[in-house]
C-alpha positions in Angstrom: 115.7 59.1 59.7 116.5 57.8 56.1 114.0 55.6 54.3 115.3 52.4 53.9 114.7 49.6 51.1 113.2 46.3 52.9 115.6 43.8 52.2 114.7 40.4 51.0 110.9 39.4 49.8 109.2 41.7 47.5 105.6 43.3 48.2 103.9 41.6 45.2 103.5 38.0 46.9 101.8 39.6 49.9 98.5 37.5 49.4 100.4 34.0 49.3 102.7 35.1 52.5 99.5 35.6 54.4 98.3 32.7 53.2 101.5 30.7 54.3 101.6 32.9 57.9 97.7 31.8 58.2 98.3 28.3 57.4 101.8 27.9 60.0 99.6 29.6 62.7 96.8 27.4 62.3 99.2 24.6 64.2 99.3 26.8 67.8 96.1 26.0 69.0 96.8 21.9 68.7 100.5 22.4 69.7 99.2 24.0 72.8 97.0 21.7 73.8 99.3 18.9 73.5 101.2 20.8 76.1 101.0 20.3 79.4 102.9 23.3 80.5 100.9 26.5 81.9 99.9 28.7 79.3 101.9 31.6 80.9 105.1 29.5 80.2 104.1 28.0 77.0 104.0 31.8 75.9 107.3 32.9 77.7 109.2 29.8 75.7 107.8 30.4 72.7 108.5 34.5 72.9 111.8 33.8 74.2 113.4 31.0 72.0 111.7 33.6 69.0 113.6 36.4 70.2 116.9 34.7 69.9 116.4 33.6 66.4 115.5 36.5 65.2 117.9 38.8 67.3 120.6 36.3 65.5 119.4 37.5 62.0 119.1 41.3 62.8 122.5 42.1 64.0 123.3 43.0 60.7 120.6 46.0 60.9 120.4 46.3 64.5 121.7 49.9 64.5 118.0 50.9 63.2 116.9 50.1 66.7 119.6 52.4 68.1 118.0 55.6 66.0 114.8 55.0 67.5 112.9 58.0 69.1 111.1 58.3 72.4 107.9 57.6 70.8 109.1 55.3 68.3 110.3 52.9 71.4 107.1 53.8 73.4 105.2 52.0 70.4 107.5 49.0 70.6 106.9 48.5 74.3 103.3 49.1 73.8 103.5 46.2 70.9 106.2 44.1 72.8 103.7 44.3 75.8 100.5 43.9 73.5 101.7 40.5 72.1 102.8 39.1 75.4 99.0 39.9 76.7 97.8 38.2 73.8 99.5 34.8 74.1 98.8 34.8 78.2 95.2 35.4 77.5 94.6 33.4 74.6 96.6 29.9 75.9 95.1 30.5 78.9 91.3 30.2 77.2 92.5 27.4 75.4 92.5 25.8 78.9 89.3 26.6 80.0 87.0 26.4 76.5 86.9 24.4 73.3 89.7 25.3 70.9 86.9 26.6 67.7 85.5 28.7 70.7 88.5 30.2 71.9 90.1 30.7 68.1 87.0 32.3 66.9 87.1 34.5 69.7 90.8 35.8 69.4 90.3 36.2 66.1 87.5 38.5 66.2 90.3 41.4 65.9 89.3 43.0 62.8 86.7 44.7 64.7 88.9 46.5 67.0 91.7 46.9 64.5 89.2 48.1 62.2 88.0 51.0 64.5 91.4 51.5 66.1 92.7 52.4 62.6 90.3 54.7 62.1 91.0 56.4 65.1 94.7 56.3 65.8 96.1 55.7 62.4 93.7 57.8 60.5 93.2 54.4 57.9 89.7 54.2 58.5 87.9 51.0 56.5 86.6 51.6 53.1 83.1 50.1 52.5 84.7 47.6 50.2 86.9 46.7 53.4 83.7 47.1 56.5 82.1 44.5 53.9 85.3 42.3 53.7 85.6 42.3 57.7 81.5 41.5 58.1 82.1 38.7 55.9 85.4 37.6 57.5 83.7 37.8 61.2 80.2 36.2 59.8 82.1 33.7 58.1 84.4 32.7 61.6 81.2 32.5 63.2 79.9 30.0 60.7 82.6 27.6 61.4 82.1 27.6 65.2 78.5 26.1 64.2 76.3 25.3 66.9 76.9 26.1 70.4 79.8 23.7 72.0 79.2 22.6 75.6 81.5 22.9 78.4 83.9 25.8 78.8 83.6 29.0 80.9 82.7 32.7 81.0 86.3 33.2 81.9 87.7 31.6 79.2 85.7 33.7 76.7 86.9 36.8 78.6 90.5 35.3 78.6 89.9 34.9 74.7 88.3 38.6 74.2 91.1 40.1 75.9 93.7 38.2 73.4 91.6 39.6 70.6 91.4 43.3 71.8 95.7 42.9 72.8 96.2 40.9 69.4 94.1 44.6 67.3 96.8 47.1 69.8 99.7 45.0 68.6 98.8 45.0 64.7 98.2 48.7 65.1 101.5 49.4 67.2 103.3 47.3 64.0 101.4 49.1 61.4 103.2 52.4 62.4 106.7 50.8 63.4 107.0 48.9 59.9 107.2 52.6 58.4 110.3 52.4 60.3 111.7 49.1 61.0 112.6 46.5 58.2 110.7 42.7 59.3 113.7 41.3 60.8 114.6 44.0 63.5 110.5 44.7 64.4 110.0 40.6 64.8 113.2 40.8 67.1 112.5 43.3 69.4 108.7 42.6 69.5 109.6 39.2 70.4 112.2 40.5 72.8 109.8 43.3 74.9 107.1 40.7 74.9 109.6 37.5 76.3 110.6 40.1 78.8 107.3 41.0 80.0 106.3 37.4 80.2 109.4 36.3 82.1 108.6 39.7 84.9 105.0 38.0 85.5 106.2 34.9 85.8 108.6 35.4 88.1 106.4 37.9 90.0 104.1 34.9 90.1 106.8 32.8 91.3 105.9 30.5 88.2 108.3 27.0 87.7 111.2 28.4 84.7 112.2 25.1 84.3 111.7 21.3 85.1 109.4 20.6 81.6 109.4 17.4 80.1 111.0 16.6 76.7 107.6 17.1 74.7 107.0 20.4 76.4 110.0 21.3 75.2 109.5 20.3 71.5 106.7 21.9 71.5 108.0 25.6 72.9 110.5 25.1 70.0 108.0 24.4 67.4 105.5 27.2 68.4 108.5 29.6 68.6 110.3 28.0 64.8 106.7 27.9 62.9 103.9 30.4 64.2 106.0 33.1 65.7 109.5 32.9 63.4 107.6 32.3 60.0 104.0 32.7 60.9 104.0 35.8 62.9 107.2 37.4 61.3 104.7 37.2 57.8 102.3 39.1 59.5 104.9 41.6 60.3 106.2 41.9 57.1 102.8 42.6 55.4 102.3 45.1 57.7 104.2 47.2 55.7 102.0 47.2 52.8 98.2 46.3 54.1 96.6 48.4 56.8 96.5 46.7 60.4 92.9 45.2 59.7 93.8 44.4 56.4 96.0 42.0 58.2 93.7 41.0 60.9 91.1 39.7 58.5 93.0 37.7 56.8 94.4 35.8 60.2 90.3 34.8 60.4 91.6 31.9 58.2 93.2 30.3 61.2 90.3 28.7 62.5 89.6 27.1 59.5 93.2 25.8 59.3 93.0 24.3 62.9 89.8 22.9 62.0 91.3 21.0 58.8 94.2 20.3 61.1 92.5 18.7 63.8 90.6 16.6 60.9 94.0 15.3 59.2 96.0 15.2 62.9 93.0 14.1 65.1 90.2 12.3 63.2 88.0 15.1 63.9 86.3 15.7 60.0 84.7 19.6 59.4 81.0 20.0 59.1 79.3 21.6 56.5 79.8 25.3 58.5 83.2 24.8 58.3 83.1 25.2 55.0 80.7 27.7 54.5 82.4 29.3 56.5 85.7 29.1 55.0 84.4 30.6 51.6 83.0 33.7 53.6 86.4 34.2 55.1 88.2 33.8 51.6 85.9 36.2 49.8 86.2 39.2 53.0 90.1 38.4 53.0 90.2 39.2 49.4 88.0 42.2 49.5 90.0 43.7 52.1 93.5 43.2 50.6 92.6 44.3 47.3 92.3 47.8 49.0 95.6 47.1 50.8 
């Protein structure tokens, strides 16, 4: 397959794009909590709407998808199924455990992403990257602060499943982004994830329609913001940064979600959020410099 030049944003502002992506994606947990719809349906609509929007944008370069070989198609399916599992399990955890606990567990992806990068992509983290990963995870744990009451072990388990699934999604994306441009990859992976959730919803006889206006608006907000902008910026960064480099930046989401809760829900952050946020930022910079 011939090499293609990425059209659109240049690679120089990768750090700025990740900051924007983290900021936008930080709204996810709040929006999900505001919805009364089941987690499976929220994930299904979010990915379905995002697939349609990015699919329309990828029409001019759709020939890229037609040139994929079997191994690349398999990687695309793995990426999409992993993204579907990530959203379904993580959103399910948000219904069972506190937001901060859920977000910190699902954003522990740098650990498994670093190990998978070494085993699958042969991109082992350097000593500085491991230090960045350690500082980022430590900072995210500090953000949680003292243990919170409530929740369930099953909710924590779902969040951890979401973390592992997200790591697989990033690893697959790192491989595919060397072949596909940003929009083509995003549209295809969102489409596979949507079809995966649609099959699951139909198999479980989950109601696909009949949701109120508020829920529909939340579905669109999640699709346009965190998916079409946030996750697509993550996908763009995967072409220029290692998978664990992108995942460490995503550790900023717990901080962003907490700050938004302060502004929108009048829940001010404690000292732990400030200290943990600094550790996350320093860890991200250490890792991204190696990317």
